Rosetta silent file (secondary structure, phi, psi, omega in degrees, C-alpha in Angstrom):
SEQUENCE: XXXXXXXXXXXXXXXXXXXXXXXXXXXXXXXXXXXXXXXXXXXXXXXXXXXXXXXXXXXXXXXXXXXXXXXXXXXXXXXXXXXXXXXXXXXXXXXXXXXXXXXXXXXXXXXXXXXXXXXXXXXXXXXXXXXXXXXXXXXXXXXXXXXXXXXXXXXXXXXXXXXXXXXXXXXXXXXXXXXXXXXXXXXXXXXXXXXXXXXXXXXXXXXXXXXXXXXXXXXXXXXXXXXXXXXXXXXXXXXXXXXXXXXXXXXXXXXXXXXXXXXXXXXXXXXXXXXXXXXXXXXXXXXXXXXXXXXXXXXXXXXXXXXXXXXXXXXXXXXXXXXXXXXXXXXXXXXXXXXXXXXXXX
SCORE:     score description
SCORE:     0.000 S_00000001
   1 L     0.000  -40.510 -179.941  -23.813   55.662   -3.356 S_00000001
   2 H   -61.845  -43.336 -179.519  -23.153   55.174    0.327 S_00000001
   3 H   -62.181  -38.561 -179.460  -25.969   52.672    0.625 S_00000001
   4 H   -65.408  -43.956  178.932  -24.643   50.756   -2.374 S_00000001
   5 H   -62.520  -43.560  179.271  -21.134   50.649   -0.896 S_00000001
   6 H   -61.883  -38.761  179.726  -22.494   49.495    2.448 S_00000001
   7 H   -64.669  -46.136  179.715  -24.540   46.812    0.694 S_00000001
   8 H   -63.924  -41.844 -179.446  -21.552   45.523   -1.284 S_00000001
   9 H   -62.229  -45.925  179.438  -19.331   45.609    1.779 S_00000001
  10 H   -65.387  -36.982 -179.514  -21.823   43.673    3.863 S_00000001
  11 H   -66.333  -44.925 -179.621  -22.420   41.222    1.021 S_00000001
  12 H   -64.986  -42.139  178.016  -18.717   40.532    0.530 S_00000001
  13 H   -61.777  -41.555  179.078  -18.224   40.179    4.260 S_00000001
  14 H   -63.359  -42.637  178.397  -21.140   37.799    4.429 S_00000001
  15 H   -63.792  -39.959 -179.784  -19.788   35.685    1.582 S_00000001
  16 H   -63.262  -44.825  179.436  -16.365   35.570    3.221 S_00000001
  17 H   -63.450  -41.442 -179.821  -17.821   34.430    6.500 S_00000001
  18 H   -62.637  -44.235  179.425  -19.977   31.853    4.695 S_00000001
  19 H   -63.475  -43.730  179.606  -16.972   30.521    2.754 S_00000001
  20 H   -63.236  -39.606  178.891  -14.878   30.354    5.889 S_00000001
  21 H   -62.954  -43.284  178.903  -17.695   28.572    7.688 S_00000001
  22 H   -61.541  -44.997 -178.649  -17.990   26.039    4.871 S_00000001
  23 H   -63.756  -44.327  179.904  -14.250   25.470    4.873 S_00000001
  24 H   -63.964  -41.242 -179.945  -14.118   25.125    8.641 S_00000001
  25 H   -61.787  -40.508 -178.449  -17.066   22.785    8.624 S_00000001
  26 H   -67.628  -41.029 -175.274  -15.466   20.530    6.026 S_00000001
  27 H   -82.709  -16.356 -177.588  -12.140   20.324    7.796 S_00000001
  28 H   -75.135  -24.716 -178.791  -13.664   19.976   11.262 S_00000001
  29 L   -90.138   93.917 -176.930  -15.125   16.555   10.513 S_00000001
  30 L  -121.710  125.094  179.356  -12.047   14.366   10.698 S_00000001
  31 L   -90.724   98.977 -178.548  -12.177   10.596   11.167 S_00000001
  32 L  -148.287  150.508   -3.828   -9.067    9.804   13.202 S_00000001
  33 L   -76.680  161.441  178.623   -7.233    7.734   14.079 S_00000001
  34 E  -153.859  145.686  173.625   -7.681    5.373   11.156 S_00000001
  35 E  -136.135  135.088  175.498   -5.582    2.817    9.319 S_00000001
  36 E  -125.883  151.197 -178.081   -6.381    1.159    5.994 S_00000001
  37 E  -150.987  160.372  179.715   -4.449   -1.593    4.227 S_00000001
  38 E   -73.027  142.914  174.118   -4.510   -3.804    1.164 S_00000001
  39 L    68.181  165.722  178.092   -6.252   -7.178    1.296 S_00000001
  40 L   -84.165   -8.746  167.502   -8.046   -8.804    4.213 S_00000001
  41 L   -68.847   -6.400  175.229   -4.728  -10.057    5.517 S_00000001
  42 H   -75.531  -11.461  179.564   -4.549   -6.387    6.496 S_00000001
  43 H   -59.641  -52.870  176.537   -6.843   -6.984    9.485 S_00000001
  44 H   -67.881  -29.283  176.078   -4.001   -8.154   11.801 S_00000001
  45 H   -63.254  -48.189  178.267   -1.709   -5.587   10.179 S_00000001
  46 H   -60.786  -38.881 -178.377   -4.186   -2.821   11.016 S_00000001
  47 H   -62.955  -40.805  177.246   -4.562   -4.156   14.543 S_00000001
  48 H   -64.166  -40.395  177.850   -0.804   -3.884   15.105 S_00000001
  49 H   -67.351  -39.590 -177.370   -0.853   -0.337   13.752 S_00000001
  50 H   -67.678  -26.515  175.073   -3.911    0.587   15.832 S_00000001
  51 H   -59.554  -34.598  177.216   -2.123   -0.444   19.032 S_00000001
  52 H   -75.368  -47.069 -176.025    0.195    2.478   18.344 S_00000001
  53 H   -66.357  -34.089 -175.014   -2.539    4.888   17.253 S_00000001
  54 L   -70.168  -16.988  175.114   -4.854    4.073   20.169 S_00000001
  55 L  -108.822   26.897  177.005   -2.306    5.395   22.665 S_00000001
  56 L    62.588   34.103  171.787   -1.817    8.519   20.540 S_00000001
  57 L   -76.078  172.788 -176.362    1.317    7.254   18.832 S_00000001
  58 L   -82.919  154.414  176.432    2.385    8.637   15.479 S_00000001
  59 H   -60.339  -35.540 -179.875    1.144    7.482   12.100 S_00000001
  60 H   -64.345  -45.794  176.549    4.761    6.799   11.125 S_00000001
  61 H   -63.265  -37.672 -177.207    5.320    4.435   14.050 S_00000001
  62 H   -64.210  -46.528 -177.350    1.956    2.819   13.354 S_00000001
  63 H   -69.477  -32.006  176.110    2.621    1.949    9.715 S_00000001
  64 H   -64.173  -46.591 -179.134    6.058    0.579   10.584 S_00000001
  65 H   -66.464  -36.174  176.471    4.610   -1.699   13.271 S_00000001
  66 H   -62.632  -45.642  178.987    1.815   -2.782   10.959 S_00000001
  67 H   -65.200  -38.670  177.118    4.275   -3.718    8.238 S_00000001
  68 H   -58.006  -36.118 -177.735    6.468   -5.541   10.772 S_00000001
  69 H   -57.950  -47.721 -177.586    3.486   -7.698   11.699 S_00000001
  70 H   -80.982  -24.270  174.018    3.171   -9.260    8.260 S_00000001
  71 H   -64.981  -24.409  178.152    6.932   -9.353    7.705 S_00000001
  72 L   -85.861   -4.627 -174.484    6.989  -11.721   10.689 S_00000001
  73 L  -103.806  136.804  177.155    4.312  -13.953    9.109 S_00000001
  74 L   -75.298  116.724  177.235    5.001  -16.778    6.679 S_00000001
  75 L  -155.119  171.152 -170.711    3.120  -15.981    3.463 S_00000001
  76 L   -71.080  -22.883 -160.008    3.680  -16.024   -0.282 S_00000001
  77 L  -126.340   -6.196 -177.688    4.215  -12.365   -0.903 S_00000001
  78 L  -138.325  139.164  173.740    5.794  -10.498    2.027 S_00000001
  79 L    80.904  179.072 -175.082    8.897  -11.069    4.124 S_00000001
  80 L   -67.804  -15.183  176.183   11.586  -13.723    4.119 S_00000001
  81 L   -84.814    1.392 -176.520    8.964  -16.493    4.001 S_00000001
  82 L   -74.332  171.183  178.781    7.791  -15.283    0.589 S_00000001
  83 L   -66.599  142.833 -176.458    8.204  -16.937   -2.772 S_00000001
  84 L   -83.565  178.930  172.788   11.720  -16.650   -4.248 S_00000001
  85 L   -84.449 -171.567 -175.970   12.937  -15.403   -7.595 S_00000001
  86 L   -65.259  -19.605  179.443   13.896  -17.743  -10.462 S_00000001
  87 L   -92.001    2.235 -179.959   17.231  -18.445   -8.805 S_00000001
  88 L    82.732   17.616 -179.053   15.563  -19.584   -5.588 S_00000001
  89 L  -110.794  135.735  175.868   16.503  -16.427   -3.637 S_00000001
  90 L   -88.648  124.679  176.763   14.053  -14.265   -1.658 S_00000001
  91 L  -123.525  140.454 -171.406   14.582  -10.547   -2.213 S_00000001
  92 E  -116.317  145.330  178.137   12.646   -7.864   -0.380 S_00000001
  93 E  -128.545  144.132  177.049   11.416   -4.377   -1.288 S_00000001
  94 E  -162.767  155.530  170.184    9.888   -1.739    0.982 S_00000001
  95 E  -150.113  160.749 -179.253    9.350    1.980    1.411 S_00000001
  96 E  -143.341  147.694 -177.186    7.938    4.343    4.024 S_00000001
  97 E  -153.298  142.633  174.357    6.825    7.982    3.837 S_00000001
  98 E  -108.543 -179.708 -175.286    5.348   10.620    6.131 S_00000001
  99 L   -78.218   -0.290  179.591    3.225   13.665    5.340 S_00000001
 100 L  -105.908   18.585  178.722    6.208   16.033    5.319 S_00000001
 101 L    71.906   13.808  171.426    7.813   14.393    2.258 S_00000001
 102 L   -79.373  132.795 -176.099   10.311   12.436    4.333 S_00000001
 103 E  -156.095  156.442  178.514   10.751    9.043    2.696 S_00000001
 104 E  -158.409  153.996 -179.417   13.054    6.046    2.397 S_00000001
 105 E  -154.640  161.371  172.561   13.169    2.691    0.700 S_00000001
 106 E  -133.817  150.410  179.926   15.142   -0.480    0.086 S_00000001
 107 E  -144.501  150.141  176.992   15.012   -2.835   -2.880 S_00000001
 108 E    53.966   42.675 -178.474   16.458   -6.204   -3.871 S_00000001
 109 E  -102.285  136.517 -177.266   17.603   -6.770   -0.289 S_00000001
 110 L  -114.172  149.266  167.650   18.331  -10.265    1.024 S_00000001
 111 L    68.761   13.550  178.014   18.388  -11.936    4.467 S_00000001
 112 E  -115.180  124.670 -168.416   17.000   -9.000    6.486 S_00000001
 113 L   -69.061  -37.772 -173.412   13.718   -9.708    8.266 S_00000001
 114 L  -118.472   78.091 -178.969   12.204   -6.215    8.504 S_00000001
 115 H   -61.016  -29.193 -179.550   12.827   -4.258    5.287 S_00000001
 116 H   -66.462  -34.215  179.141   10.306   -1.580    6.290 S_00000001
 117 H   -73.006  -32.311  174.089   12.389   -0.746    9.353 S_00000001
 118 H   -67.504  -40.840  177.604   15.526   -0.547    7.222 S_00000001
 119 H   -57.899  -40.395  178.705   13.637    1.772    4.862 S_00000001
 120 H   -65.648  -37.349  176.894   12.844    4.028    7.817 S_00000001
 121 H   -64.293  -38.375  175.755   16.520    4.093    8.761 S_00000001
 122 H   -59.409  -43.981 -179.547   17.348    5.132    5.191 S_00000001
 123 H   -62.762  -44.298 -170.999   14.816    7.949    5.548 S_00000001
 124 H   -90.806  -26.068 -171.003   16.062    9.142    8.929 S_00000001
 125 H  -115.329    1.822  180.000   19.806    8.422    8.872 S_00000001
 126 L  -134.003  164.402  174.804   20.934    9.056    5.282 S_00000001
 127 L   -85.118    3.977 -174.261   20.658   11.814    2.660 S_00000001
 128 L  -102.044  170.383  176.375   19.244    9.222    0.238 S_00000001
 129 L  -108.409  -36.070 -173.174   15.799    7.872   -0.552 S_00000001
 130 E  -136.617  127.800  171.150   16.544    4.397   -1.930 S_00000001
 131 E  -116.530  145.399 -175.175   19.266    1.803   -1.251 S_00000001
 132 E  -131.937  158.203  170.207   19.407   -1.471   -3.176 S_00000001
 133 H    55.168 -136.745 -177.980   20.942   -4.925   -3.159 S_00000001
 134 H   -60.587  -32.707  178.941   24.162   -5.541   -1.292 S_00000001
 135 H   -65.135  -41.393  177.802   24.356   -1.856   -0.358 S_00000001
 136 H   -64.719  -41.772 -179.865   20.962   -1.995    1.349 S_00000001
 137 H   -65.939  -43.100  178.224   21.950   -5.183    3.180 S_00000001
 138 H   -60.821  -43.352  178.431   25.273   -3.699    4.287 S_00000001
 139 H   -60.656  -42.388  179.513   23.486   -0.586    5.559 S_00000001
 140 H   -61.089  -46.732 -179.055   21.039   -2.746    7.503 S_00000001
 141 H   -63.542  -38.661  179.503   23.832   -4.733    9.173 S_00000001
 142 H   -67.605  -20.164 -178.660   25.699   -1.543   10.056 S_00000001
 143 L  -106.282   22.751  170.147   22.547   -0.262   11.735 S_00000001
 144 L    92.349    2.785  177.450   22.010   -3.240   13.998 S_00000001
 145 L   -80.691  147.926 -176.057   19.809   -5.494   11.881 S_00000001
 146 L   -95.773  138.576  174.393   20.597   -9.202   11.994 S_00000001
 147 E   -76.723  125.006  179.934   21.352  -11.333    8.934 S_00000001
 148 L   -89.576  159.475  178.775   18.855  -14.200    8.782 S_00000001
 149 L   -57.789  143.399 -179.561   19.643  -17.692    7.425 S_00000001
 150 L   -88.022   75.369  179.892   19.647  -17.962    3.650 S_00000001
 151 L  -148.051  150.467 -179.022   16.962  -20.607    3.351 S_00000001
 152 L   -80.359  149.632  171.639   13.415  -20.845    2.063 S_00000001
 153 L   -68.069  163.363 -179.911   10.410  -21.370    4.285 S_00000001
 154 H   -59.198  -41.918  179.619    8.666  -24.734    3.918 S_00000001
 155 H   -63.963  -45.522 -178.832    5.808  -23.110    1.996 S_00000001
 156 H   -67.142  -36.077  179.178    8.140  -21.249   -0.362 S_00000001
 157 H   -61.572  -43.364  178.449   10.279  -24.356   -0.907 S_00000001
 158 H   -67.088  -43.634  179.776    7.212  -26.306   -2.043 S_00000001
 159 H   -61.223  -41.163 -179.677    5.967  -23.429   -4.203 S_00000001
 160 H   -66.801  -40.926  177.943    9.370  -23.118   -5.865 S_00000001
 161 H   -62.292  -40.526  177.830    9.550  -26.867   -6.538 S_00000001
 162 H   -65.840  -41.148 -178.952    6.104  -26.727   -8.126 S_00000001
 163 H   -65.428  -37.316 -178.244    7.069  -23.719  -10.224 S_00000001
 164 H   -61.799  -20.552 -179.980   10.232  -25.407  -11.497 S_00000001
 165 L   -62.986  -34.310  179.208    8.105  -28.079  -13.186 S_00000001
 166 L  -118.785  -23.250  178.866    7.064  -25.566  -15.843 S_00000001
 167 L    49.922   53.299  176.682    9.279  -22.556  -15.041 S_00000001
 168 L  -139.246  159.225  177.597    6.840  -19.965  -16.328 S_00000001
 169 L  -126.211  129.318  174.540    5.037  -16.936  -14.971 S_00000001
 170 L  -135.275  130.171  177.033    1.533  -15.865  -15.917 S_00000001
 171 L   -63.847  161.051  179.182   -0.494  -13.133  -14.180 S_00000001
 172 L   -69.255  136.901  176.075   -3.881  -14.007  -12.729 S_00000001
 173 L   -97.709  -42.298 -178.403   -6.784  -13.786  -15.171 S_00000001
 174 L  -122.350   93.949 -173.608   -9.715  -14.478  -12.865 S_00000001
 175 H   -67.640  -39.249 -179.312   -8.952  -13.217   -9.390 S_00000001
 176 H   -62.003  -35.788  177.547  -12.358  -14.042   -7.899 S_00000001
 177 H   -61.302  -42.131  179.901  -11.929  -17.669   -8.958 S_00000001
 178 H   -65.507  -36.996  177.439   -8.644  -17.808   -7.056 S_00000001
 179 H   -63.549  -43.396  179.961  -10.305  -16.347   -3.969 S_00000001
 180 H   -62.192  -38.669  177.618  -13.026  -18.981   -4.102 S_00000001
 181 H   -61.786  -41.365 -179.794  -10.396  -21.716   -4.359 S_00000001
 182 H   -65.465  -42.647 -179.110   -8.683  -20.319   -1.274 S_00000001
 183 H   -63.130  -33.908 -179.441  -11.921  -20.157    0.687 S_00000001
 184 H   -67.406  -20.010 -176.627  -12.667  -23.804   -0.132 S_00000001
 185 H   -82.513  -17.366 -177.716   -9.392  -24.810    1.554 S_00000001
 186 L  -176.507  174.051 -178.027  -10.279  -23.511    4.987 S_00000001
 187 L   -85.225  170.652  177.424  -12.354  -21.231    7.140 S_00000001
 188 L    92.360  169.187 -177.247  -11.888  -17.540    7.727 S_00000001
 189 L   -68.584  156.715  178.454  -11.530  -14.620    5.353 S_00000001
 190 L   -64.461  137.311  172.182   -9.522  -14.814    2.171 S_00000001
 191 L  -137.433  142.340 -176.982   -5.857  -13.911    2.434 S_00000001
 192 H   -53.764  -34.467 -176.384   -3.317  -13.915   -0.410 S_00000001
 193 H   -67.459  -11.328 -178.648   -1.002  -16.334    1.405 S_00000001
 194 H   -81.315  -10.633 -173.216   -3.693  -19.050    1.212 S_00000001
 195 L   -78.370  153.127  173.320   -3.419  -19.342   -2.551 S_00000001
 196 L   -64.345  156.415  175.426   -1.649  -22.083   -4.479 S_00000001
 197 L   -56.834  132.541  177.859    1.671  -21.205   -6.063 S_00000001
 198 L    91.557  -17.095 -179.782    1.116  -19.280   -9.255 S_00000001
 199 L   -71.394  -42.968 -179.342   -2.471  -18.283   -8.417 S_00000001
 200 L  -155.884   87.818 -169.380   -1.590  -14.847   -7.098 S_00000001
 201 L  -117.725   33.340  174.249    2.108  -14.262   -6.746 S_00000001
 202 L  -145.634   54.878  179.990    2.607  -10.534   -6.973 S_00000001
 203 L  -105.078  157.406 -177.230    0.887   -8.999   -3.962 S_00000001
 204 L  -128.787  145.557  167.239    2.039   -6.303   -1.595 S_00000001
 205 E   -97.260  117.207 -179.565    1.099   -5.362    1.926 S_00000001
 206 E  -131.607  140.396 -178.654    0.575   -1.636    1.932 S_00000001
 207 E  -143.338  153.172 -179.499   -1.005    0.520    4.609 S_00000001
 208 E  -130.506  142.464 -178.288   -1.893    4.146    5.295 S_00000001
 209 E  -138.965  146.699  173.086   -2.574    5.778    8.654 S_00000001
 210 E  -122.861  123.469 -175.304   -3.931    9.044   10.053 S_00000001
 211 L   -97.009 -178.848 -176.710   -3.111    9.693   13.714 S_00000001
 212 L   -58.646  -31.651 -178.501   -4.718   11.764   16.480 S_00000001
 213 L   -82.286   -5.582 -178.742   -2.720   14.846   15.505 S_00000001
 214 L    90.049   11.294  178.969   -3.896   14.638   11.894 S_00000001
 215 L   -86.566  142.533  178.891   -0.550   13.435   10.524 S_00000001
 216 E  -107.932  148.466  170.505   -0.461   10.936    7.671 S_00000001
 217 E  -152.690  162.580  178.265    2.059    8.204    6.873 S_00000001
 218 E  -146.364  158.729  178.341    2.251    5.130    4.677 S_00000001
 219 E  -145.986  151.904 -178.559    4.289    1.964    4.253 S_00000001
 220 E  -141.245  130.614  179.175    4.717   -0.699    1.601 S_00000001
 221 E  -145.422  141.489 -175.710    6.499   -4.063    1.984 S_00000001
 222 E  -163.176  157.568  166.508    6.792   -7.118   -0.275 S_00000001
 223 L   -97.897    4.091  172.394    8.891  -10.016   -1.458 S_00000001
 224 L    79.133 -172.048 -179.551    7.715   -9.088   -4.932 S_00000001
 225 L   -63.395  123.805  178.812    6.522  -11.154   -7.825 S_00000001
 226 L   -61.971  135.368  175.032    7.069  -14.837   -7.145 S_00000001
 227 L    65.166   28.981  177.502    9.636  -16.487   -9.452 S_00000001
 228 L   -68.034  165.070  172.101   10.577  -13.121  -10.960 S_00000001
 229 L   -63.736  144.984  178.825   13.753  -12.584  -12.969 S_00000001
 230 L   -57.409  125.465  179.362   16.792  -12.083  -10.769 S_00000001
 231 L    95.617   -5.497 -179.704   17.084   -8.374   -9.952 S_00000001
 232 L   -66.094  136.417  173.952   13.470   -7.469  -10.739 S_00000001
 233 L  -130.091  132.096  178.809   12.034   -4.634   -8.644 S_00000001
 234 L   -94.277 -151.745 -175.938    8.383   -3.598   -8.790 S_00000001
 235 L   -82.187  -19.098 -167.448    6.576   -0.486   -7.612 S_00000001
 236 L   -57.164  -38.039 -179.570    6.616   -1.230   -3.877 S_00000001
 237 L   -93.084    4.490 -172.975    9.880    0.543   -2.898 S_00000001
 238 L   -99.625  112.869  178.099    9.418    3.406   -5.369 S_00000001
 239 E   -63.547  129.887 -177.800    8.042    6.639   -3.920 S_00000001
 240 L    98.516  -21.750  176.700    5.323    7.959   -6.221 S_00000001
 241 L  -102.774  -73.249 -178.635    4.597    4.546   -7.684 S_00000001
 242 L   -78.526  -19.154 -177.330    3.818    2.097   -4.877 S_00000001
 243 E  -157.127  140.647  171.711    3.338    4.778   -2.205 S_00000001
 244 E  -154.026  137.391 -178.828    2.871    8.529   -1.915 S_00000001
 245 E  -133.714  128.532  172.698    1.926   10.745    1.024 S_00000001
 246 E  -129.247  110.928 -174.425    1.198   14.474    1.066 S_00000001
 247 L   -59.913  -21.478  179.173    0.147   15.691    4.501 S_00000001
 248 L   -82.920  -16.482 -173.748   -1.845   18.586    3.034 S_00000001
 249 L  -123.400  -63.542 -176.324   -3.951   16.301    0.818 S_00000001
 250 E   168.214 -165.691 -175.998   -3.836   12.579    1.541 S_00000001
 251 E  -142.024  154.425  178.530   -2.037    9.337    0.817 S_00000001
 252 E  -147.772  153.557  176.844   -2.296    6.453   -1.629 S_00000001
 253 E  -152.399  176.325 -171.965   -0.718    3.070   -2.172 S_00000001
 254 E  -145.196  166.430  172.231   -1.170    0.029   -4.376 S_00000001
 255 E  -146.428  149.007 -179.585   -0.995   -3.728   -4.705 S_00000001
 256 E   126.915 -152.124 -175.432   -0.726   -5.927   -7.771 S_00000001
 257 L   -77.791  104.275 -169.568    1.501   -6.008  -10.821 S_00000001
 258 H   -61.415  -32.865 -179.635    4.056   -3.329  -10.075 S_00000001
 259 H   -56.342  -37.815 -177.683    5.284   -2.756  -13.608 S_00000001
 260 H   -72.521  -35.703  178.246    1.875   -1.364  -14.534 S_00000001
 261 H   -66.808  -40.569  179.804    1.761    0.958  -11.510 S_00000001
 262 H   -59.723  -38.545 -176.654    5.211    2.320  -12.335 S_00000001
 263 H   -55.190  -32.120 -175.754    4.089    3.248  -15.864 S_00000001
 264 H  -114.608    8.494 -175.022    1.699    5.882  -14.542 S_00000001
 265 L    52.848   53.865 -161.942    3.355    6.857  -11.244 S_00000001
 266 H   -54.447  -51.798 -175.124    0.182    5.427   -9.782 S_00000001
 267 H   -69.134  -37.626  175.063    0.092    6.455   -6.131 S_00000001
 268 H   -63.004  -39.772  179.903    1.283    9.987   -6.852 S_00000001
 269 H   -61.950  -43.073  178.313   -1.387   10.238   -9.539 S_00000001
 270 H   -59.531  -45.832 -179.903   -4.103    9.244   -7.059 S_00000001
 271 H   -63.276  -38.638  178.802   -2.957   11.922   -4.607 S_00000001
 272 H   -65.797  -36.011  174.889   -2.914   14.534   -7.372 S_00000001
 273 H   -65.316  -37.957  175.447   -6.496   13.645   -8.290 S_00000001
 274 H   -65.341  -34.518  177.442   -7.434   14.123   -4.625 S_00000001
 275 H   -60.581  -31.134  178.077   -5.659   17.493   -4.767 S_00000001
 276 L   -78.278   -0.455  177.551   -8.125   18.434   -7.514 S_00000001
 277 L   101.850    4.036 -179.687  -10.965   17.749   -5.090 S_00000001
 278 L   -75.968  148.172  175.589  -11.787   14.164   -6.052 S_00000001
 279 L   -68.113  160.272  178.680  -12.877   11.706   -3.365 S_00000001
 280 H   -55.385  -43.352 -179.959  -10.431    8.921   -2.504 S_00000001
 281 H   -65.466  -44.800 -179.577  -12.492    6.324   -4.393 S_00000001
 282 H   -65.123  -37.676  178.064  -12.910    8.504   -7.481 S_00000001
 283 H   -62.138  -41.816  176.987   -9.205    9.363   -7.447 S_00000001
 284 H   -64.663  -41.756  179.795   -8.359    5.643   -7.395 S_00000001
 285 H   -61.562  -43.488 -178.989  -10.869    4.994  -10.181 S_00000001
 286 H   -65.922  -35.746  176.504   -9.380    7.714  -12.379 S_00000001
 287 H   -66.625  -42.113  177.327   -5.890    6.282  -11.899 S_00000001
 288 H   -61.698  -42.439  178.687   -7.146    2.807  -12.851 S_00000001
 289 H   -61.376  -39.162  176.888   -8.803    4.267  -15.949 S_00000001
 290 H   -62.245  -40.506 -178.540   -5.502    5.908  -16.915 S_00000001
 291 H   -68.576  -47.004 -177.979   -3.749    2.566  -16.518 S_00000001
 292 H   -63.277  -35.322 -178.101   -6.317    0.544  -18.448 S_00000001
 293 H   -57.968  -28.067 -179.211   -6.295    3.056  -21.312 S_00000001
 294 H   -59.406  -46.681 -179.751   -2.710    2.086  -22.130 S_00000001
 295 L  -159.277   88.410 -175.779   -3.755   -1.392  -23.271 S_00000001
 296 H   -56.945  -38.830 -178.925   -7.307   -2.507  -22.368 S_00000001
 297 H   -66.199  -43.192  178.541   -6.834   -6.066  -23.617 S_00000001
 298 H   -64.976  -36.229 -176.229   -3.662   -6.540  -21.597 S_00000001
 299 H   -63.392  -23.801  178.087   -5.289   -5.010  -18.519 S_00000001
 300 L   -69.831  -14.522 -173.968   -7.780   -7.880  -18.359 S_00000001
 301 L   -99.814   -1.715  179.648   -4.868  -10.235  -17.646 S_00000001
 302 L  -137.612  169.323  176.715   -3.426   -8.583  -14.537 S_00000001
 303 L  -120.268  136.965  167.611   -4.537   -7.015  -11.267 S_00000001
 304 E  -140.651  132.776  174.877   -3.750   -3.621   -9.795 S_00000001
 305 E  -129.936  139.667  176.248   -5.653   -2.073   -6.916 S_00000001
 306 E  -112.552  143.561  168.801   -5.249    1.358   -5.336 S_00000001
 307 E  -124.891  150.365 -176.491   -6.341    2.456   -1.870 S_00000001
 308 E  -144.936  151.105 -179.378   -6.396    6.073   -0.690 S_00000001
 309 E  -140.067  123.890  179.237   -6.926    8.051    2.508 S_00000001
 310 E   -94.730  176.434 -172.546   -7.380   11.821    2.632 S_00000001
 311 L   -67.581  -15.131  177.100   -6.475   14.207    5.444 S_00000001
 312 L   -92.068    2.909  179.565  -10.054   14.089    6.777 S_00000001
 313 L    84.413   10.144  174.801   -9.929   10.330    7.213 S_00000001
 314 L   -81.196  140.707 -175.072  -12.128    9.594    4.192 S_00000001
 315 E  -133.559  163.553  178.142  -11.011    6.492    2.332 S_00000001
 316 E  -171.412  172.064 -178.321  -11.668    4.609   -0.885 S_00000001
 317 E  -157.648  164.260  176.518  -10.268    2.108   -3.363 S_00000001
 318 E  -162.678  149.828 -176.199  -10.627    0.855   -6.920 S_00000001
 319 E  -134.154  164.358  176.721   -9.123   -2.020   -8.939 S_00000001
 320 L   -72.761  -50.121 -177.501   -8.575   -3.113  -12.511 S_00000001
 321 L  -120.479  161.752  179.239  -10.235   -6.532  -12.089 S_00000001
 322 L   -63.118  157.316  173.364  -12.674   -8.014   -9.556 S_00000001
 323 L   112.171  -14.451 -178.977  -11.421   -9.616   -6.365 S_00000001
 324 L   -78.326  136.629  175.376   -9.472   -6.826   -4.687 S_00000001
 325 E  -133.108  161.131  174.276  -10.401   -6.063   -1.065 S_00000001
 326 E  -141.785  162.832 -174.446   -8.993   -3.772    1.607 S_00000001
 327 E  -113.694  142.140 -178.705   -9.168   -3.504    5.387 S_00000001
 328 E  -129.978  132.879  178.411  -10.233   -0.542    7.520 S_00000001
 329 E  -137.364  130.102  179.770   -9.750   -0.106   11.274 S_00000001
 330 L  -118.943   -6.058  176.374  -10.739    2.918   13.393 S_00000001
 331 L  -161.247  156.398 -179.731  -10.387    1.410   16.880 S_00000001
 332 L   -53.806  128.415  174.993   -8.839   -1.724   18.372 S_00000001
 333 L    83.332    0.723 -177.296  -10.791   -4.810   17.344 S_00000001
 334 L  -109.365   24.005 -178.896  -13.218   -3.165   14.898 S_00000001
 335 L   -60.501  144.191  176.476  -11.478   -3.955   11.615 S_00000001
 336 E  -136.907  152.511  179.837  -13.638   -4.601    8.572 S_00000001
 337 E  -106.038  133.186 -177.056  -12.974   -5.860    5.057 S_00000001
 338 E  -119.074  127.680  175.898  -14.419   -3.967    2.100 S_00000001
 339 E   -75.440  138.650 -171.895  -14.916   -5.397   -1.384 S_00000001
 340 L  -102.720  139.795  173.608  -13.604   -3.030   -4.048 S_00000001
 341 L   -68.916  154.957 -177.619  -15.287   -1.927   -7.267 S_00000001
 342 E  -137.168  158.842  178.946  -13.388   -2.696  -10.458 S_00000001
 343 L   -65.176  -48.013  177.453  -13.049   -1.476  -14.025 S_00000001
 344 L   -96.795  142.255  176.710  -13.797   -4.893  -15.491 S_00000001
 345 L   -86.263  162.079 -179.661  -16.674   -7.003  -14.222 S_00000001
 346 L   -63.634    0.000    0.000  -16.312  -10.663  -13.254 S_00000001
């Protein structure tokens, strides 16, 4: 009996040590710092974020600075230079979240250049998560943000004039075709802002970062769907839809037609799949499958892409239709663009 007890005791101890070793081994391999973002316009965004991470700054500071970079750039889909709504007004949405469930957002905000920074102020200086419209703008002004002129950029003015000729909105059907059209117009990698008005007018800049300390954060910023109905808000400022971060598991965010992401609480769903042990890419794929299942025929007519980053620095993405890409940077100057697998083939 004694020998049997000793054998069982040693066996259990051995299994415990083996399990602990496996667990330690898995968690010891961490790819950090790292920042990933939607689209290949994310390369300069990542570079701005990596400047913070490379000097051991926080993931939260990094994603804010990354988002600020594209908010300062004239393009169709982010910042005050973006395409307006049907009334000719640019309205901005953004949210930010860290790995400790601290989060903040703004929606339907006008005339403020850096909505992601206002979102962070909401997170840090108020008991609320989301401020909208005039209230968000008032809060921004009270916290030192400057009101910008109420005028369209030259690009947006032209896009709006072109849109007024037909005054209709249709989602993209063939995203790869639109990318090819953009590439034919000039050199360099494809970026959403290169597209003609109406080709791809509901994109978001979203990014996720893991810093030297192992902390995760994410940010999402957009001017929303071009020529949308007045007052429309998509998934981008909504925690759990356009962005979700859980420091114990990972983070996820999205780009594309926000209404569809909201239906499934998309980014939260991706993180929950990672919680079940799924890889970032598989978690994104499963969320896309959930979305497509709602209406497969309709899903062929719009784009949604998810990107995800787990606490070990492993990343992945998946999209509804072909054409979605994302950017990955692990050190200053080494950014790369990755083509994403999709549910539907070209």
